[in-house]
N, C-alpha and C positions, 0 to 999 in steps of 0.2 A: 686810468684811462681805459675806456671800453674798446677793445680790439675787435675788428670785424673779421670773421673767418673768411678764408679765400673761397670757400664754397658759396657763401652768401653774397659774394661780390660778382659772381658770374652773370646772374640775371640782370642786375642793374647796369652792368657794363654793356651787355648785349643790347639792352633797351636804349642805352645812350647812343650806340651806333645806329640803331633803327631810327631813333628820334632825330638824330642829326642828318640822316639820309632824307627824311621827310622835310626837314628845314632847308636843306640844300635844294631839293626839288621845288619847294615853295619859292625860294629866291630865284631859281631859273624861270619859274612861271612869271614872276614879276618882270624879269629882264625880257623875256619873250614878248610879254604884253606891251612893254615899253617900245620894243622894236616895231611891233604892229601899230602902236599908237603914233609913233614918229613917222612911219611910212604913210600915215593917213588912211590905212586900210582896215583898221580894226578898233574902233572906239568901243563897241559892245564886247568884243573879245577881250579887250584889256580889262574891262570891269569884271567880267566873268573870271578871268585868270587871277586878278587881284583878290577877288572875293574868295576863291578857292585857296589861294595862298594864305590869306588872313585866317581862314578856317583851320588850315593845317597848323599855323603858328599857335593858335589857341588850343587846338586839340592835343598838341604835344606837351603843353604846360603841365598837366597832371603827371605825365611820365617824368618830366624834369623834377618835380617836387618829390616824387617817389624815389628817384635816384639820389636826390639830396638827403632823403631820410635814411637811406641805406649805406651811403658812402660819404667820405669826407669831401668837403667842398674843394679842397686843394687837389683832389683827384678828379672830381666831376668836371670842373670848369676847364682845365687844360685838355682833357679828352674831348669835350664838346668843341672847344675852339679849334683844336687840331683836326678833328674828323670832319667838321663842317668845311674847313678849308680843303681837305682832301676830296671830299665829295664834289665840292664846287669845281675843282680842277677837272675831275673826271667828267662831270656834266658838261662843262664848257668845251672839253675836247670832243665829246661824242655828239652833242647837239648843236653847238655853236661853231664847230670846226675851227677852234682857236689853235694857235701854234703851241708846240710843246718843246721848248729848248732844253739844252743840257743842264742849265742852272735850275730849271724847274724840276728836273729829275733828282738833283741833289737836295733840293728843298723838300720834295716829296718824301725822299728817304729819311731826311732829318726829322720830319714831322712824325713819320711812322715810328722811328726810333724813340723819339721823345714820348709818344703816347705809350709805348711799351714800357719805358722806364718809369713813367708816372703810375701806370697800372700795377706794375710789379711792386 
């Protein structure tokens, strides 16, 4: 079995976190666009936000394939899933003023712990 050195893991893992930040921002753009569209105040804005979000999703795909070529899938996918969730929580707190209850703090900590376990 071909083992990957820990030094060669650093760049792909950092890229995963950058990629997932962009994905979470794209999801927030779509949500904000839907809010504007439902308020009947932004049909054109929704199309622009949706187009930018779609571009972001397409632009991060090469980064995803690069990370898959450098790391095991069983490492990449849990880190992506967990970090997108974390970024989504942070974006919804900062931009959409959603509540942050105690159980969310425990979930947040569990996700971070799981990502650390998977990466190590």
